[in-house]
C-alpha positions in Angstrom: 139.2 113.0 -9.0 138.0 110.1 -6.7 135.9 110.8 -3.9 138.0 110.8 -0.2 136.5 109.5 3.1 138.5 110.4 6.0 137.9 107.9 8.9 139.0 104.3 10.0 136.8 101.9 9.5 136.0 100.5 12.8 133.4 103.9 13.0 130.0 103.0 12.7 129.5 106.5 10.8 132.0 106.4 8.2 130.7 102.6 7.9 127.4 104.4 6.9 128.9 106.6 3.7 130.9 103.4 2.9 128.0 101.5 2.5 126.0 104.4 0.5 129.0 104.7 -1.8 128.9 100.8 -2.4 124.9 101.1 -2.8 125.8 104.1 -5.0 128.6 102.8 -7.4 131.0 105.3 -6.1 134.6 105.0 -6.3 136.6 106.6 -3.4 139.9 106.3 -1.3 139.5 106.0 2.3 142.4 107.4 4.7 142.6 106.2 8.5 141.8 109.2 10.5 141.0 108.8 14.4 141.0 106.5 17.2 144.4 104.9 17.0 145.4 106.7 13.5 145.5 109.9 12.5 144.7 112.3 15.1 141.6 114.1 14.4 142.9 117.1 16.3 145.5 117.6 13.6 145.4 121.5 12.3 145.0 120.0 9.2 141.9 117.5 9.8 140.5 120.7 11.9 140.2 122.8 8.7 138.2 119.8 7.1 135.9 119.6 10.2 136.2 122.0 13.3 134.4 118.9 15.6 137.3 116.7 15.3 135.5 113.9 14.4 134.6 111.1 11.4 134.0 110.9 8.5 134.9 113.8 6.4 133.8 113.7 2.6 136.0 115.3 0.2 134.5 115.0 -3.5 136.9 117.9 -5.4 136.5 121.3 -3.7 133.2 119.9 -1.6 134.2 119.2 2.1 131.4 117.6 4.3 131.0 116.2 8.0 128.0 114.6 9.3 127.5 110.9 8.2 123.9 111.7 7.4 124.4 114.6 5.3 127.1 113.1 3.5 124.4 110.2 2.9 121.8 112.8 1.6 124.8 114.6 -0.7 125.7 111.4 -2.1 122.3 110.2 -3.2 121.7 113.1 -4.5 124.7 113.5 -6.5 123.8 110.6 -8.4 120.0 111.4 -8.2 119.2 108.2 -6.5 115.5 108.2 -6.3 115.5 104.9 -4.7 117.9 105.6 -1.8 116.9 109.2 -1.3 113.1 110.0 -3.2 112.4 113.3 -3.9 108.8 112.7 -3.4 108.4 115.1 -0.3 106.4 112.4 1.9 108.8 109.2 0.9 111.6 111.9 1.7 110.5 112.7 5.0 110.0 109.3 6.1 113.7 108.4 5.1 114.5 112.0 6.9 112.6 110.6 9.6 114.2 108.0 10.2 117.7 109.6 9.7 116.8 111.6 12.4 115.6 109.0 14.9 118.8 107.4 14.5 121.4 110.5 15.3 118.7 112.0 18.0 117.0 109.0 19.6 118.9 105.7 19.0 122.3 107.2 19.3 122.2 108.9 22.6 120.2 105.4 24.0 123.2 103.2 23.2 126.5 105.5 24.1 127.2 105.2 27.1 126.4 101.0 27.7 128.7 101.1 23.9 131.1 102.9 25.9 131.1 101.0 29.1 130.5 97.5 27.6 132.3 97.2 24.4 135.2 100.3 24.5 135.4 99.5 28.1 135.8 103.2 29.0 136.8 104.0 32.8 134.3 106.9 32.1 131.1 105.2 31.8 131.3 103.0 34.8 128.4 103.5 36.2 126.1 100.7 36.8 122.9 102.5 36.9 123.7 104.4 34.2 124.7 101.3 32.0 121.5 99.6 32.8 119.4 102.7 31.4 121.1 103.2 28.5 120.2 99.5 27.9 116.5 100.0 28.8 116.7 102.8 26.5 118.0 101.1 23.7 115.6 98.2 23.9 112.3 100.0 24.2 114.0 102.2 20.9 114.6 98.6 19.6 111.1 97.6 20.3 109.5 100.5 18.0 112.0 99.5 15.0 111.0 95.8 15.5 107.1 96.7 15.7 107.5 98.8 12.7 109.6 96.5 10.6 107.0 93.8 11.6 104.3 95.7 9.1 107.1 97.4 6.5 109.9 95.5 4.5 112.1 98.5 5.4 113.0 101.2 7.6 111.2 104.1 5.5 108.7 102.5 3.9 108.7 99.8 0.9 112.4 100.3 -0.4 115.7 100.1 1.0 116.9 103.7 1.2 119.5 105.8 3.1 117.3 104.9 6.6 118.2 100.9 6.1 122.1 102.2 6.1 121.6 104.5 9.0 119.5 101.9 11.2 121.2 99.4 9.9 124.4 99.4 10.8 124.2 99.6 14.6 121.6 97.3 14.9 122.0 93.6 14.3 118.7 92.2 16.3 116.4 90.1 14.2 118.5 89.7 11.2 116.8 92.1 9.5 119.8 94.4 8.9 123.6 93.6 8.2 127.1 95.5 9.1 128.9 96.9 6.1 131.8 94.5 5.2 
């Protein structure tokens, strides 16, 4: 049975999972859910993810949500030591950047993204947009400084951290968007 990924391709978090599947050589089926597609508040979807967010991964009896948890699961499932090393320090470096992306980077840019890209009427406060851009820029300086002396986000090899940090970041040509 093929892995199923529920979520729209326009979601960065869904694209993280798709990119990881590509890197791992995993076959999957993707179903459009969320923003303009099937409603994530549908009781069928909420049974899979009570938060009503994409992505959701279904792998046989396994149902997971939260993109970084899915990334870790897929790498572990494939026993891929390159994307997600088992050595404690190397794994901690990957986890550190996964957490940074989710807990620092995402909150920094989300207001400006909603205002400037999605044109959300709920995100039209100029000072909040400015704060979001300033915070994003500061964090990009942290990342740029780190990448100036490291070939990849978590060290010497491409890892899950590069996938998570790479999708929302196209600065300086170091990272790519999943096609």
